C-alpha positions in Angstrom: -14.6 14.5 11.8 -16.3 13.2 8.9 -18.5 15.2 6.5 -20.2 13.9 3.5 -19.3 15.0 -0.1 -21.7 14.0 -2.8 -22.8 11.1 -0.6 -19.3 10.0 0.3 -17.5 10.3 3.4 -14.7 13.0 3.3 -11.4 12.4 5.0 -8.3 14.5 4.9 -6.2 11.6 5.6 -6.5 7.6 5.4 -3.9 5.4 7.1 -3.8 2.2 5.1 -2.0 -0.9 5.8 -0.7 -3.3 3.0 -2.1 -6.5 4.4 -5.8 -6.5 5.3 -8.4 -9.3 5.3 -10.7 -9.3 2.4 -8.6 -6.4 0.4 -5.2 -5.4 0.3 -4.2 -1.8 0.9 -3.3 -0.9 -2.7 -6.6 -2.2 -3.9 -8.5 -0.6 -1.3 -6.7 2.9 -2.2 -7.7 2.1 -6.0 -11.3 1.5 -4.8 -11.4 4.6 -2.8 -10.0 6.9 -5.7 -12.5 5.2 -8.1 -15.5 6.1 -5.9 -14.4 9.9 -5.6 -13.8 9.9 -9.3 -17.1 8.4 -10.1 -18.7 11.2 -8.3 -16.5 13.9 -10.0 -14.3 14.6 -7.0 -10.9 15.1 -8.7 -7.5 13.9 -6.9 -6.5 17.3 -5.2 -9.9 17.2 -3.4 -9.7 13.4 -2.4 -8.1 12.0 1.0 -4.6 11.8 1.4 -3.8 8.3 1.6 -0.7 7.1 3.4 0.4 3.4 3.3 1.8 2.3 6.5 3.4 -0.9 6.4 6.4 -3.4 7.2 7.1 -4.4 3.6 10.3 -2.7 2.2 10.7 -4.7 -0.9 10.5 -2.6 -4.2 7.6 -4.6 -5.8 5.3 -3.7 -2.7 5.9 -0.2 -2.9 5.6 0.0 -7.0 2.3 -1.9 -6.6 1.0 0.8 -3.8 2.2 3.7 -5.8 0.7 2.4 -9.1 -2.7 2.3 -7.2 -2.4 5.9 -6.5 -1.2 5.9 -3.1 0.1 9.5 -1.8 2.8 8.2 0.2 4.5 4.8 1.2 5.8 4.6 4.8 7.6 1.6 6.5 6.8 0.8 10.2 7.7 1.6 12.6 6.6 5.3 12.2 8.2 7.8 14.6 6.8 11.1 15.9 9.1 13.0 13.5 8.0 10.8 10.4 4.4 11.1 11.5 4.7 14.9 11.9 6.2 15.3 8.4 3.4 13.0 6.8 0.9 15.3 8.4 2.4 18.1 6.9 2.7 16.6 3.5 -1.0 15.7 3.7 -1.8 19.2 4.5 -3.1 18.8 7.7 -0.2 20.8 9.7 1.6 23.6 8.6 
């Protein structure tokens, strides 16, 4: 379910791929962070953003984390890993 927070959709969790048409995942993450920050919404109240990708190289991980990604997960993601991600995101206890 989505609700609006100061004219922005508010999500608890965003699953982001690295390679996407038009905009890569790290850039999209930074754009999302910037939009929320411009509205005065601080990081703890912003969505948890998880990168799900097949890229395992250090430079990809560093680029994503530099753009304020919360967690970097390498595909395939198994049930236990997804469960732990949901706990880290604060969605499950």
